[in-house]
C-alpha positions in Angstrom: 17.0 3.8 -5.7 13.7 5.6 -6.4 10.6 4.1 -4.9 7.5 4.9 -7.0 3.9 3.7 -7.3 0.4 5.0 -7.3 -1.4 5.8 -4.0 -2.0 2.9 -1.7 0.4 0.6 -3.6 2.4 -0.3 -0.4 5.5 1.9 -0.9 5.8 2.9 2.8 5.2 -0.7 3.9 7.9 -1.9 1.5 10.3 0.7 3.0 9.5 -0.5 6.5 10.4 -4.0 5.4 13.6 -2.9 3.9 14.6 -1.2 7.2 14.0 -4.3 9.2 15.8 -6.4 6.7 18.8 -4.1 7.0 18.5 -4.1 10.8 17.4 -0.5 11.1 14.9 -0.7 14.0 12.1 1.8 14.8 13.1 4.3 17.4 11.0 4.9 20.6 9.8 8.1 19.0 8.8 6.4 15.8 7.0 3.6 17.7 5.1 6.1 19.7 4.1 7.9 16.5 2.9 4.7 15.0 0.9 3.9 18.1 -1.0 7.2 17.6 -1.4 6.5 13.9 -2.9 3.1 14.7 -5.6 4.6 16.8 -6.3 7.2 14.1 -6.5 4.3 11.5 -9.2 2.7 13.6 -11.3 5.7 14.2 -10.8 7.4 10.8 -11.2 4.0 9.1 -14.6 3.5 10.7 -15.5 7.0 9.8 -14.7 6.3 6.2 -17.0 3.3 6.3 -19.8 5.4 7.8 -19.4 8.1 5.1 -19.3 5.4 2.4 -22.5 3.9 3.7 -24.4 7.1 2.8 -23.4 6.6 -0.8 -24.3 2.9 -0.7 -27.7 3.7 0.8 -26.9 1.7 4.0 -27.5 2.6 7.6 -26.1 1.2 10.9 -28.6 -0.8 12.9 -30.7 1.0 15.5 -28.6 -0.3 18.5 -25.5 1.3 17.1 -26.7 4.7 16.1 -25.6 6.2 19.4 -22.0 5.2 18.7 -21.7 7.2 15.5 -21.3 10.7 17.1 -18.3 9.4 19.2 -16.5 8.2 16.1 -17.3 11.4 14.1 -15.8 13.5 16.9 -12.7 11.3 17.6 -9.5 13.3 18.1 -5.8 12.3 17.8 -4.0 10.8 20.8 -1.4 12.8 22.7 2.1 11.5 23.4 1.8 8.7 26.0 -2.0 8.7 26.1 -3.5 5.2 26.1 -6.3 4.3 23.7 -9.4 5.7 25.4 -11.5 2.8 26.8 -14.6 4.7 25.9 -14.0 3.8 22.2 -13.5 0.0 22.7 -17.1 -1.1 23.0 -18.5 1.4 20.3 -15.8 0.4 17.8 -16.3 -3.3 18.4 -20.1 -3.0 18.2 -19.9 -1.0 15.0 -17.4 -3.4 13.4 -19.8 -6.3 14.2 -22.8 -4.4 12.7 -24.0 -6.4 9.7 -24.6 -3.3 7.6 -21.1 -2.0 8.3 -19.6 -5.4 7.4 -21.7 -5.4 4.2 -20.3 -1.9 3.4 -16.8 -3.1 4.1 -17.2 -6.0 1.7 -18.1 -3.4 -0.9 -14.9 -1.5 0.0 -13.7 -1.5 -3.6 -16.4 1.1 -4.4 -15.0 3.6 -1.9 -11.3 2.7 -1.4 -11.9 1.7 2.2 -8.7 0.9 4.1 -7.7 -2.7 4.0 -5.9 -2.7 7.3 -9.1 -2.4 9.4 -9.6 -6.2 9.2 -6.3 -6.8 10.9 -6.6 -4.1 13.5 -10.2 -5.1 14.5 -9.0 -8.7 14.9 -6.5 -7.4 17.4 -8.6 -4.7 19.0 -8.6 -6.0 22.6 -4.8 -6.1 22.6 -4.6 -2.6 21.1 -6.6 -1.2 23.9 -4.4 -2.6 26.7 -3.2 0.3 28.9 0.5 -0.5 28.3 0.1 -1.4 24.6 3.2 -1.0 22.4 3.0 -1.7 18.6 4.5 -4.9 17.3 6.4 -5.0 14.0 3.3 -6.4 12.3 1.1 -3.6 13.8 3.5 -1.0 12.4 3.5 -2.8 9.0 -0.2 -2.4 8.8 -0.2 1.3 9.8 -1.3 3.6 7.1 0.2 7.1 6.7 -0.1 8.6 3.2 3.3 9.7 2.0 3.5 13.4 1.4 6.6 15.1 -0.1 9.9 13.2 -0.4 11.6 11.1 2.2 15.0 9.4 2.1 16.1 6.3 4.0 19.8 5.3 4.0 20.5 1.6 4.2 24.1 0.3 4.7 25.3 -2.7 2.7 28.7 -4.4 2.7 30.3 -2.2 0.1 28.3 1.1 0.0 25.3 3.0 1.3 22.0 2.8 -0.6 19.5 5.7 -0.5 15.9 4.8 -0.9 13.8 7.8 -2.0 10.1 7.5 -1.3 7.7 9.9 -3.1 4.0 10.4 -2.4 1.8 8.4 -4.7 -1.4 10.4 -4.7 -1.9 12.4 -7.8 -1.3 15.7 -6.0 2.2 14.5 -5.1 3.4 13.4 -8.5 4.6 16.9 -9.6 7.3 16.5 -7.0 8.7 13.3 -8.7 10.7 15.3 -11.3 13.1 16.5 -8.6 14.1 12.9 -7.9 15.0 11.8 -11.4 18.7 12.8 -11.6 21.2 10.2 -10.6 18.8 7.3 -10.1 20.4 3.9 -10.7 17.3 1.8 -10.1 13.5 2.2 -9.8 11.4 0.0 -7.6 7.8 0.5 -8.9 5.0 -0.9 -6.7 1.6 -2.0 -7.9 -1.2 -3.3 -5.7 -2.6 -6.4 -7.3 -5.7 -6.0 -5.2 -6.3 -2.5 -6.8 -7.8 -4.0 -10.0 -11.3 -3.4 -8.7 -10.6 -0.4 -6.4 -11.2 3.3 -7.1 -8.6 5.8 -6.2 -8.3 7.0 -2.6 -8.6 10.6 -3.8 -11.6 10.0 -6.0 -14.2 7.4 -7.0 -13.9 8.3 -10.6 -10.8 6.2 -11.6 -9.4 2.7 -11.1 -6.3 2.1 -9.1 -4.8 -0.5 -11.4 -5.5 1.6 -14.5 -3.8 4.5 -12.8 -0.8 2.4 -12.0 -0.6 1.2 -15.7 -0.7 4.9 -16.8 2.2 5.8 -14.5 4.2 2.7 -15.4 3.8 3.5 -19.1 5.0 7.1 -18.5 8.0 5.9 -16.6 8.9 3.3 -19.1 8.9 5.8 -21.9 10.6 8.6 -19.9 13.9 9.9 -21.3 15.1 10.2 -17.6 15.0 6.4 -17.2 16.2 5.2 -20.5 19.1 3.3 -18.9 17.6 3.0 -15.4 16.9 -0.6 -14.3 13.3 -1.2 -13.4 12.0 -3.6 -10.7 8.3 -4.0 -10.8 6.8 -5.3 -7.5 3.2 -6.6 -7.5 2.1 -6.1 -3.8 -0.9 -7.2 -1.8 -1.0 -10.6 -3.4 -2.8 -12.0 -0.3 -5.6 -9.5 -0.6 -5.8 -10.3 -4.4 -6.2 -14.0 -3.7 -9.0 -13.3 -1.1 -11.1 -11.1 -3.4 -10.7 -12.6 -6.9 -13.2 -15.5 -6.3 -15.9 -12.8 -5.8 -14.8 -10.0 -8.0 -14.2 -10.8 -11.7 -11.3 -9.1 -13.3 -13.3 -9.0 -16.6 -15.7 -6.5 -15.0 -12.9 -4.0 -14.8 -10.6 -5.1 -17.6 -12.8 -6.4 -20.5 -9.9 -7.8 -22.5 -9.0 -10.3 -19.7 -9.6 -13.7 -21.2 -8.6 -16.0 -18.3 -11.0 -18.0 -16.1 -13.1 -16.0 -13.6 -11.6 -16.6 -10.1 -8.3 -18.0 -11.3 -5.6 -16.4 -9.2 -2.7 -17.4 -11.4 -4.4 -16.4 -14.6 -5.2 -13.0 -13.1 -1.7 -12.5 -11.9 -0.2 -13.5 -15.2 -2.6 -11.1 -17.1 -1.3 -8.1 -15.2 2.3 -9.2 -15.4 1.9 -9.4 -19.2 0.2 -6.0 -19.4 3.0 -4.3 -17.5 5.7 -6.3 -19.2 4.5 -5.5 -22.7 4.5 -1.8 -21.9 8.1 -1.9 -20.6 9.3 -4.0 -23.6 7.6 -1.7 -26.1 9.4 1.3 -24.5 12.8 -0.4 -24.3 13.4 -1.0 -28.0 17.2 -0.6 -27.7 17.4 -3.2 -24.8 19.5 -0.7 -22.7 18.1 -1.6 -19.3 17.1 -4.6 -17.2 13.5 -5.1 -16.1 12.5 -7.5 -13.3 9.0 -8.4 -12.1 8.2 -9.9 -8.7 5.1 -10.6 -6.6 4.8 -10.3 -2.8 2.4 -9.6 0.0 2.8 -6.1 1.5 1.5 -6.9 5.0 3.8 -9.9 5.7 7.5 -9.7 5.9 8.6 -12.2 3.3 12.3 -12.0 4.1 13.5 -14.6 1.7 11.9 -12.9 -1.3 12.9 -9.5 -0.2 16.5 -10.6 0.3 16.6 -11.9 -3.3 15.1 -8.7 -4.7 17.3 -6.4 -2.6 20.4 -8.4 -3.8 19.2 -7.7 -7.3 18.7 -4.0 -6.5 22.1 -3.7 -4.8 23.8 -5.5 -7.8 22.0 -3.2 -10.3 23.0 -0.1 -8.3 26.6 -1.2 -8.1 26.7 -2.0 -11.9 25.1 1.3 -12.8 27.5 3.2 -10.6 30.5 1.6 -12.2 29.4 2.6 -15.8 
């Protein structure tokens, strides 16, 4: 199974969910690594906001100026090192700064990390001296995928290999090496990316980028008989933002009501569905479309989808 999608579409989170669903727990070494990543997500995420504020012509309030240097010079944690208490008050004060909150609300302009809201709501717990990440903490951890990683999941009848490939544009030239022998593709699209710029550049739209990749995959000779499963992720974030961010501002041909979650979701389903149907003129493959949140373990939906994936893999392997 090849796991594809544009940057920040939730591929790595999906893979974590698959692991837990198949009872493959995180090792002590992995948990420690994620603990360090979470601290980095906090400090680097705040730094991203501070950098974006310059482009937005915003400044932190006078009381918080002294905290900026500490964040700018934050370093990575060492193995076993607790979150430094010297960061707790500055990070909390900066997060509560009205101008920083205003910048974060405009996060779509700078691809600001969505996981900050969760981590700052849990910040006192994260800074406990004996803190160990929970499954939900790990689900929210953001580590951009570079290169190609493989995860083996055991089912009743066979082993399934999930291949995760980096989604940033610089990583896509590596995808070609994964194409041979693929029985199914799970393609992830962030619904909340309709108004977001790319992580690697403010010049392009995340959803439009995903549409372009999906179109390429749908028409690729490599995947003519490969089953496609399209996963719309981050539905929870989509529902939060759509009342205040009109789809029509980014996709002028959208003709649904402004702020209508279902109409917006259906619009993107139809756009992706039409591209796949147009490419599959001979009806040689199956195409499935599902919607989920990426940050919540929706085990019922994932079990249904993985049953489909496993069935498709098994059918394709028998051909």
